[in-house]
LOMARKE-463624 format. One record per residue (C-alpha): residue number from 1; x, y negated, z. Coordinates in Angstrom, 3 decimals. Last residue first. Layout:
# residues N
node pos->NUM, px->X, py->Y, pz->Z
...
END
This chain:
# residues 333
node pos->333, px->-39.913, py->-41.965, pz->17.384
node pos->332, px->-36.165, py->-41.923, pz->17.995
node pos->331, px->-35.615, py->-45.738, pz->18.080
node pos->330, px->-38.792, py->-46.154, pz->20.156
node pos->329, px->-37.591, py->-43.647, pz->22.746
node pos->328, px->-34.048, py->-45.172, pz->22.830
node pos->327, px->-35.519, py->-48.649, pz->23.548
node pos->326, px->-37.759, py->-47.356, pz->26.306
node pos->325, px->-34.988, py->-45.568, pz->28.044
node pos->324, px->-32.602, py->-48.534, pz->27.629
node pos->323, px->-35.152, py->-50.787, pz->29.320
node pos->322, px->-35.540, py->-48.433, pz->32.160
node pos->321, px->-31.848, py->-48.388, pz->32.861
node pos->320, px->-31.457, py->-52.078, pz->32.410
node pos->319, px->-33.914, py->-52.948, pz->35.162
node pos->318, px->-37.353, py->-54.191, pz->34.201
node pos->317, px->-38.182, py->-57.929, pz->34.713
node pos->316, px->-39.368, py->-58.635, pz->31.260
node pos->315, px->-40.649, py->-61.540, pz->29.242
node pos->314, px->-37.199, py->-62.902, pz->28.615
node pos->313, px->-34.931, py->-61.702, pz->31.477
node pos->312, px->-31.662, py->-61.215, pz->29.723
node pos->311, px->-32.302, py->-57.553, pz->29.011
node pos->310, px->-35.700, py->-58.521, pz->27.569
node pos->309, px->-34.035, py->-60.778, pz->25.041
node pos->308, px->-31.557, py->-57.928, pz->23.944
node pos->307, px->-34.633, py->-55.671, pz->23.956
node pos->306, px->-36.378, py->-57.665, pz->21.389
node pos->305, px->-33.345, py->-58.174, pz->19.083
node pos->304, px->-32.711, py->-54.399, pz->19.280
node pos->303, px->-36.354, py->-53.666, pz->18.431
node pos->302, px->-35.959, py->-55.861, pz->15.251
node pos->301, px->-32.838, py->-54.027, pz->14.283
node pos->300, px->-34.705, py->-50.731, pz->14.762
node pos->299, px->-37.598, py->-51.871, pz->12.517
node pos->298, px->-35.089, py->-52.798, pz->9.711
node pos->297, px->-33.606, py->-49.202, pz->10.100
node pos->296, px->-37.170, py->-47.694, pz->9.952
node pos->295, px->-37.927, py->-49.487, pz->6.720
node pos->294, px->-34.593, py->-48.500, pz->5.090
node pos->293, px->-35.020, py->-44.845, pz->5.816
node pos->292, px->-33.556, py->-43.066, pz->8.870
node pos->291, px->-32.569, py->-39.381, pz->9.236
node pos->290, px->-30.620, py->-38.846, pz->6.030
node pos->289, px->-28.862, py->-42.110, pz->6.699
node pos->288, px->-27.466, py->-40.477, pz->9.960
node pos->287, px->-25.792, py->-37.522, pz->8.247
node pos->286, px->-23.914, py->-39.858, pz->5.898
node pos->285, px->-22.910, py->-42.074, pz->8.804
node pos->284, px->-21.497, py->-39.076, pz->10.597
node pos->283, px->-19.657, py->-37.964, pz->7.402
node pos->282, px->-18.013, py->-41.449, pz->7.325
node pos->281, px->-16.436, py->-41.093, pz->10.775
node pos->280, px->-12.938, py->-39.701, pz->9.578
node pos->279, px->-12.942, py->-42.294, pz->6.793
node pos->278, px->-12.187, py->-44.872, pz->9.620
node pos->277, px->-14.504, py->-47.691, pz->10.085
node pos->276, px->-15.048, py->-51.289, pz->8.773
node pos->275, px->-18.467, py->-50.978, pz->7.094
node pos->274, px->-17.284, py->-51.726, pz->3.643
node pos->273, px->-13.929, py->-50.040, pz->3.775
node pos->272, px->-15.258, py->-46.925, pz->5.345
node pos->271, px->-18.096, py->-46.649, pz->2.769
node pos->270, px->-15.778, py->-47.228, pz->-0.201
node pos->269, px->-13.205, py->-44.664, pz->0.951
node pos->268, px->-15.858, py->-42.093, pz->1.718
node pos->267, px->-17.240, py->-42.444, pz->-1.847
node pos->266, px->-20.827, py->-43.717, pz->-1.884
node pos->265, px->-20.265, py->-46.665, pz->-4.395
node pos->264, px->-23.787, py->-48.039, pz->-4.839
node pos->263, px->-24.068, py->-49.120, pz->-1.188
node pos->262, px->-27.547, py->-49.834, pz->0.239
node pos->261, px->-27.742, py->-46.897, pz->2.602
node pos->260, px->-24.223, py->-47.518, pz->3.943
node pos->259, px->-25.035, py->-51.313, pz->4.554
node pos->258, px->-28.286, py->-50.252, pz->6.366
node pos->257, px->-26.330, py->-47.703, pz->8.387
node pos->256, px->-23.668, py->-50.339, pz->9.169
node pos->255, px->-26.380, py->-52.505, pz->10.645
node pos->254, px->-27.557, py->-49.419, pz->12.719
node pos->253, px->-24.103, py->-49.204, pz->14.276
node pos->252, px->-23.430, py->-52.848, pz->14.898
node pos->251, px->-26.851, py->-53.273, pz->16.558
node pos->250, px->-26.183, py->-50.238, pz->18.598
node pos->249, px->-22.835, py->-51.598, pz->19.802
node pos->248, px->-24.432, py->-54.860, pz->20.726
node pos->247, px->-27.283, py->-53.108, pz->22.577
node pos->246, px->-24.789, py->-51.060, pz->24.534
node pos->245, px->-22.869, py->-54.274, pz->25.421
node pos->244, px->-26.090, py->-55.810, pz->26.884
node pos->243, px->-27.441, py->-52.651, pz->28.595
node pos->242, px->-25.085, py->-52.957, pz->31.409
node pos->241, px->-23.709, py->-49.904, pz->33.292
node pos->240, px->-21.165, py->-49.111, pz->36.005
node pos->239, px->-23.190, py->-50.233, pz->38.900
node pos->238, px->-26.374, py->-48.884, pz->37.328
node pos->237, px->-25.171, py->-45.236, pz->37.404
node pos->236, px->-28.305, py->-43.178, pz->37.334
node pos->235, px->-29.811, py->-45.270, pz->34.527
node pos->234, px->-26.620, py->-44.716, pz->32.444
node pos->233, px->-26.724, py->-40.935, pz->33.078
node pos->232, px->-30.378, py->-40.798, pz->32.112
node pos->231, px->-29.570, py->-42.638, pz->28.789
node pos->230, px->-26.743, py->-40.168, pz->28.081
node pos->229, px->-28.952, py->-37.129, pz->28.811
node pos->228, px->-31.684, py->-38.642, pz->26.802
node pos->227, px->-29.386, py->-39.053, pz->23.691
node pos->226, px->-28.291, py->-35.468, pz->24.063
node pos->225, px->-31.698, py->-34.001, pz->24.213
node pos->224, px->-33.013, py->-36.092, pz->21.414
node pos->223, px->-30.310, py->-35.352, pz->18.875
node pos->222, px->-31.711, py->-37.499, pz->16.192
node pos->221, px->-28.380, py->-37.300, pz->14.351
node pos->220, px->-27.851, py->-41.047, pz->14.266
node pos->219, px->-29.264, py->-41.308, pz->17.840
node pos->218, px->-26.731, py->-38.718, pz->19.085
node pos->217, px->-23.899, py->-40.384, pz->17.355
node pos->216, px->-24.874, py->-43.781, pz->18.775
node pos->215, px->-25.104, py->-42.321, pz->22.200
node pos->214, px->-21.692, py->-40.572, pz->21.939
node pos->213, px->-20.309, py->-43.868, pz->20.834
node pos->212, px->-21.980, py->-45.562, pz->23.756
node pos->211, px->-20.405, py->-43.437, pz->26.424
node pos->210, px->-21.347, py->-40.265, pz->28.415
node pos->209, px->-19.425, py->-37.447, pz->27.054
node pos->208, px->-15.874, py->-38.556, pz->27.131
node pos->207, px->-16.434, py->-40.421, pz->30.508
node pos->206, px->-14.373, py->-43.451, pz->31.098
node pos->205, px->-12.140, py->-42.714, pz->34.240
node pos->204, px->-8.727, py->-43.779, pz->32.913
node pos->203, px->-6.604, py->-40.661, pz->33.703
node pos->202, px->-9.186, py->-37.771, pz->33.503
node pos->201, px->-11.668, py->-39.368, pz->31.165
node pos->200, px->-8.928, py->-40.571, pz->28.755
node pos->199, px->-7.191, py->-37.088, pz->28.915
node pos->198, px->-10.639, py->-35.477, pz->27.929
node pos->197, px->-11.163, py->-37.929, pz->25.159
node pos->196, px->-7.760, py->-36.908, pz->23.650
node pos->195, px->-4.366, py->-38.674, pz->23.502
node pos->194, px->-2.094, py->-36.311, pz->21.528
node pos->193, px->1.444, py->-35.305, pz->22.329
node pos->192, px->4.723, py->-36.789, pz->20.739
node pos->191, px->6.428, py->-36.750, pz->24.098
node pos->190, px->4.522, py->-34.626, pz->26.652
node pos->189, px->1.311, py->-36.145, pz->28.342
node pos->188, px->1.072, py->-38.028, pz->31.640
node pos->187, px->3.309, py->-40.890, pz->31.005
node pos->186, px->1.520, py->-41.466, pz->27.684
node pos->185, px->-1.646, py->-42.368, pz->29.582
node pos->184, px->0.188, py->-45.140, pz->31.401
node pos->183, px->1.311, py->-46.622, pz->27.990
node pos->182, px->-2.235, py->-46.315, pz->26.705
node pos->181, px->-3.559, py->-48.341, pz->29.602
node pos->180, px->-0.861, py->-50.981, pz->29.282
node pos->179, px->-1.425, py->-51.235, pz->25.593
node pos->178, px->-5.181, py->-51.731, pz->26.010
node pos->177, px->-4.746, py->-54.328, pz->28.666
node pos->176, px->-2.385, py->-56.370, pz->26.621
node pos->175, px->-4.567, py->-56.066, pz->23.635
node pos->174, px->-7.649, py->-57.471, pz->25.252
node pos->173, px->-10.307, py->-56.468, pz->22.768
node pos->172, px->-12.615, py->-54.477, pz->25.109
node pos->171, px->-11.209, py->-51.771, pz->27.479
node pos->170, px->-14.184, py->-49.434, pz->27.599
node pos->169, px->-15.524, py->-49.688, pz->24.088
node pos->168, px->-12.047, py->-49.715, pz->22.512
node pos->167, px->-10.853, py->-46.862, pz->24.575
node pos->166, px->-13.843, py->-44.747, pz->23.585
node pos->165, px->-13.364, py->-45.622, pz->19.880
node pos->164, px->-9.738, py->-44.679, pz->19.889
node pos->163, px->-10.457, py->-41.424, pz->21.703
node pos->162, px->-13.041, py->-40.560, pz->18.980
node pos->161, px->-10.104, py->-40.750, pz->16.410
node pos->160, px->-8.000, py->-38.342, pz->18.692
node pos->159, px->-4.723, py->-40.017, pz->19.395
node pos->158, px->-1.106, py->-39.089, pz->18.301
node pos->157, px->2.166, py->-40.176, pz->19.843
node pos->156, px->5.325, py->-41.588, pz->18.248
node pos->155, px->5.127, py->-44.897, pz->20.216
node pos->154, px->4.578, py->-46.787, pz->16.997
node pos->153, px->1.899, py->-44.203, pz->16.235
node pos->152, px->0.005, py->-45.053, pz->19.398
node pos->151, px->-0.020, py->-48.782, pz->18.416
node pos->150, px->-1.339, py->-48.009, pz->14.945
node pos->149, px->-4.199, py->-45.933, pz->16.243
node pos->148, px->-5.161, py->-48.563, pz->18.873
node pos->147, px->-5.086, py->-51.289, pz->16.232
node pos->146, px->-7.492, py->-49.132, pz->14.117
node pos->145, px->-9.796, py->-48.711, pz->17.136
node pos->144, px->-9.652, py->-52.432, pz->17.740
node pos->143, px->-10.569, py->-53.509, pz->14.184
node pos->142, px->-14.302, py->-53.584, pz->15.011
node pos->141, px->-13.765, py->-55.973, pz->17.785
node pos->140, px->-11.728, py->-58.491, pz->15.705
node pos->139, px->-8.113, py->-58.961, pz->16.729
node pos->138, px->-7.575, py->-62.527, pz->17.906
node pos->137, px->-5.063, py->-64.479, pz->15.797
node pos->136, px->-1.498, py->-65.017, pz->16.835
node pos->135, px->-0.149, py->-67.985, pz->14.937
node pos->134, px->3.478, py->-67.860, pz->14.234
node pos->133, px->5.586, py->-70.881, pz->13.101
node pos->132, px->9.434, py->-70.837, pz->12.617
node pos->131, px->9.674, py->-74.569, pz->13.095
node pos->130, px->10.229, py->-77.530, pz->10.795
node pos->129, px->7.364, py->-77.254, pz->8.339
node pos->128, px->4.454, py->-75.743, pz->10.359
node pos->127, px->5.457, py->-77.643, pz->13.519
node pos->126, px->5.999, py->-80.859, pz->11.640
node pos->125, px->2.529, py->-80.780, pz->9.956
node pos->124, px->0.927, py->-79.956, pz->13.331
node pos->123, px->2.729, py->-82.915, pz->14.951
node pos->122, px->1.747, py->-85.282, pz->12.074
node pos->121, px->-1.797, py->-84.147, pz->12.520
node pos->120, px->-3.644, py->-82.196, pz->9.805
node pos->119, px->-2.111, py->-78.936, pz->11.057
node pos->118, px->-4.265, py->-79.057, pz->14.084
node pos->117, px->-2.696, py->-76.496, pz->16.383
node pos->116, px->-3.954, py->-73.104, pz->17.478
node pos->115, px->-5.542, py->-71.960, pz->20.703
node pos->114, px->-5.134, py->-69.574, pz->23.656
node pos->113, px->-1.403, py->-69.990, pz->24.160
node pos->112, px->1.312, py->-72.471, pz->22.966
node pos->111, px->4.546, py->-70.634, pz->23.565
node pos->110, px->7.602, py->-72.876, pz->22.533
node pos->109, px->10.919, py->-71.160, pz->21.948
node pos->108, px->14.011, py->-73.353, pz->21.442
node pos->107, px->17.134, py->-71.488, pz->20.315
node pos->106, px->19.916, py->-73.947, pz->20.811
node pos->105, px->23.356, py->-74.006, pz->18.910
node pos->104, px->21.846, py->-75.831, pz->15.886
node pos->103, px->20.563, py->-78.772, pz->18.010
node pos->102, px->17.269, py->-79.818, pz->16.422
node pos->101, px->16.982, py->-83.039, pz->14.313
node pos->100, px->13.483, py->-83.689, pz->12.985
node pos->99, px->11.914, py->-81.246, pz->15.398
node pos->98, px->13.567, py->-83.215, pz->18.176
node pos->97, px->11.723, py->-86.392, pz->17.332
node pos->96, px->8.391, py->-84.535, pz->16.957
node pos->95, px->8.602, py->-83.276, pz->20.573
node pos->94, px->6.591, py->-86.489, pz->21.456
node pos->93, px->3.617, py->-84.540, pz->20.054
node pos->92, px->3.381, py->-82.665, pz->23.301
node pos->91, px->1.946, py->-85.714, pz->25.000
node pos->90, px->0.925, py->-83.836, pz->28.031
node pos->89, px->2.169, py->-80.132, pz->28.182
node pos->88, px->-0.413, py->-77.613, pz->29.246
node pos->87, px->-0.569, py->-75.997, pz->25.781
node pos->86, px->3.045, py->-75.161, pz->26.357
node pos->85, px->2.190, py->-72.265, pz->28.683
node pos->84, px->5.860, py->-71.024, pz->28.580
node pos->83, px->8.689, py->-73.107, pz->27.131
node pos->82, px->11.774, py->-70.922, pz->26.542
node pos->81, px->15.301, py->-72.612, pz->26.040
node pos->80, px->17.912, py->-70.324, pz->24.836
node pos->79, px->21.676, py->-71.280, pz->24.612
node pos->78, px->24.030, py->-70.354, pz->21.841
node pos->77, px->27.458, py->-68.882, pz->21.035
node pos->76, px->28.399, py->-68.498, pz->24.653
node pos->75, px->30.967, py->-69.803, pz->27.031
node pos->74, px->28.744, py->-72.664, pz->28.028
node pos->73, px->25.928, py->-73.613, pz->25.436
node pos->72, px->25.532, py->-77.191, pz->24.380
node pos->71, px->22.715, py->-79.339, pz->25.809
node pos->70, px->20.303, py->-80.876, pz->23.411
node pos->69, px->17.459, py->-78.337, pz->24.056
node pos->68, px->17.464, py->-79.211, pz->27.907
node pos->67, px->17.240, py->-82.938, pz->27.143
node pos->66, px->14.421, py->-82.228, pz->24.576
node pos->65, px->12.449, py->-80.146, pz->26.968
node pos->64, px->12.874, py->-82.833, pz->29.836
node pos->63, px->11.649, py->-85.575, pz->27.461
node pos->62, px->8.781, py->-83.513, pz->26.240
node pos->61, px->7.304, py->-82.837, pz->29.770
node pos->60, px->7.634, py->-80.167, pz->32.335
node pos->59, px->5.734, py->-78.611, pz->35.313
node pos->58, px->2.364, py->-77.797, pz->33.808
node pos->57, px->3.917, py->-76.600, pz->30.607
node pos->56, px->6.367, py->-74.087, pz->32.257
node pos->55, px->10.106, py->-74.142, pz->31.590
node pos->54, px->12.609, py->-71.181, pz->31.261
node pos->53, px->16.319, py->-71.886, pz->30.746
node pos->52, px->18.933, py->-69.503, pz->29.363
node pos->51, px->22.540, py->-70.538, pz->28.938
node pos->50, px->24.296, py->-70.902, pz->32.207
node pos->49, px->22.983, py->-67.709, pz->34.021
node pos->48, px->22.031, py->-66.042, pz->30.838
node pos->47, px->25.495, py->-65.402, pz->29.368
node pos->46, px->26.527, py->-62.485, pz->31.521
node pos->45, px->23.202, py->-60.696, pz->30.705
node pos->44, px->23.947, py->-60.982, pz->27.039
node pos->43, px->21.783, py->-63.421, pz->25.153
node pos->42, px->19.162, py->-62.900, pz->22.351
node pos->41, px->17.827, py->-59.657, pz->23.869
node pos->40, px->15.786, py->-59.957, pz->27.095
node pos->39, px->14.267, py->-63.539, pz->26.823
node pos->38, px->13.917, py->-63.352, pz->22.963
node pos->37, px->12.219, py->-59.861, pz->23.127
node pos->36, px->10.037, py->-60.873, pz->26.022
node pos->35, px->8.890, py->-63.998, pz->24.292
node pos->34, px->8.076, py->-62.194, pz->21.102
node pos->33, px->5.996, py->-59.577, pz->23.003
node pos->32, px->4.266, py->-62.268, pz->25.063
node pos->31, px->3.250, py->-64.213, pz->21.821
node pos->30, px->2.067, py->-60.907, pz->20.307
node pos->29, px->-0.305, py->-60.135, pz->23.287
node pos->28, px->-1.540, py->-63.713, pz->23.878
node pos->27, px->-4.200, py->-63.582, pz->21.169
node pos->26, px->-5.859, py->-67.052, pz->20.859
node pos->25, px->-2.997, py->-68.612, pz->18.983
node pos->24, px->0.375, py->-70.235, pz->19.214
node pos->23, px->4.055, py->-69.514, pz->18.744
node pos->22, px->6.533, py->-72.221, pz->17.812
node pos->21, px->10.169, py->-71.143, pz->17.270
node pos->20, px->12.921, py->-73.686, pz->16.862
node pos->19, px->16.638, py->-73.401, pz->16.085
node pos->18, px->16.423, py->-70.193, pz->13.939
node pos->17, px->18.014, py->-66.826, pz->14.698
node pos->16, px->18.786, py->-63.976, pz->12.371
node pos->15, px->19.962, py->-61.436, pz->14.982
node pos->14, px->18.803, py->-58.428, pz->12.888
node pos->13, px->16.324, py->-57.702, pz->15.660
node pos->12, px->15.198, py->-61.310, pz->15.598
node pos->11, px->14.567, py->-61.129, pz->11.939
node pos->10, px->12.436, py->-58.012, pz->12.305
node pos->9, px->10.507, py->-59.367, pz->15.243
node pos->8, px->9.559, py->-62.489, pz->13.176
node pos->7, px->8.725, py->-60.666, pz->9.981
node pos->6, px->6.433, py->-58.138, pz->11.914
node pos->5, px->4.723, py->-60.957, pz->13.729
node pos->4, px->4.005, py->-62.779, pz->10.533
node pos->3, px->5.741, py->-65.921, pz->9.469
node pos->2, px->4.880, py->-69.577, pz->8.733
node pos->1, px->7.859, py->-71.850, pz->8.047
END
């Protein structure tokens, strides 16, 4: 039975337990959250000594897991068997026999990280039919700011929309890393307060003024002075700068401008939905398409391809700072 993360956590909180849970996928964040919840909440502390077993894929095998799962609980309603790093288990398909006849007083949790399972195999079919099955997909890069907004809301805090973008650029798409940094930020502001770019700069270290989102905004508005200030900042801080992710972000930005320019439905909602951004930022895209026609945007995309190759040493030995200065000059002129 395939479920969402929300369904799974909600059922666990209501103490609706099933005999087998199989968690897999590339995004470990949700797998870890479910594992932590089961490890900390299914049994009382007094019950865990005899009734909670944690195994690791490299150190166990299907026979050991089955034997542990077939034990009966001692002085408790159920026992919990947690198998971490299950992707390292050899011949994991030998668990099929247990899937067919699980022990009702055991909650068996199998954490199969960093990949999914092949549902065409007998093992894959059994997992999806006989277990509570959750696949944790990687959150796409452009969805990270929205994920940050949602996470902050669950903690009953607020975040400036530009702060979400700055964090997503600086921290990437590692949800565990993002949530940890946000949790640390929250320790430094009052309950229910707002996470701002200034607070991010103060407590995490990423500049609120010199980052790729401020650069794209400056380019979109053709603010030559601001764009050059940011480029010079990057050039003067080579240890903290690589042109490669900057080019990737610029490519995404100017591609969205092309889409925005071509859209028939020019409502804020339609534009935000089509280019995968928050409505808050649509006005910036509207302003930018007044500064670039379709021909220039296509030329910029070609420039970005050219400088991506140069940044990787193809027909160029310039440092990244000088390459970015050249690129920005050509975009603006």
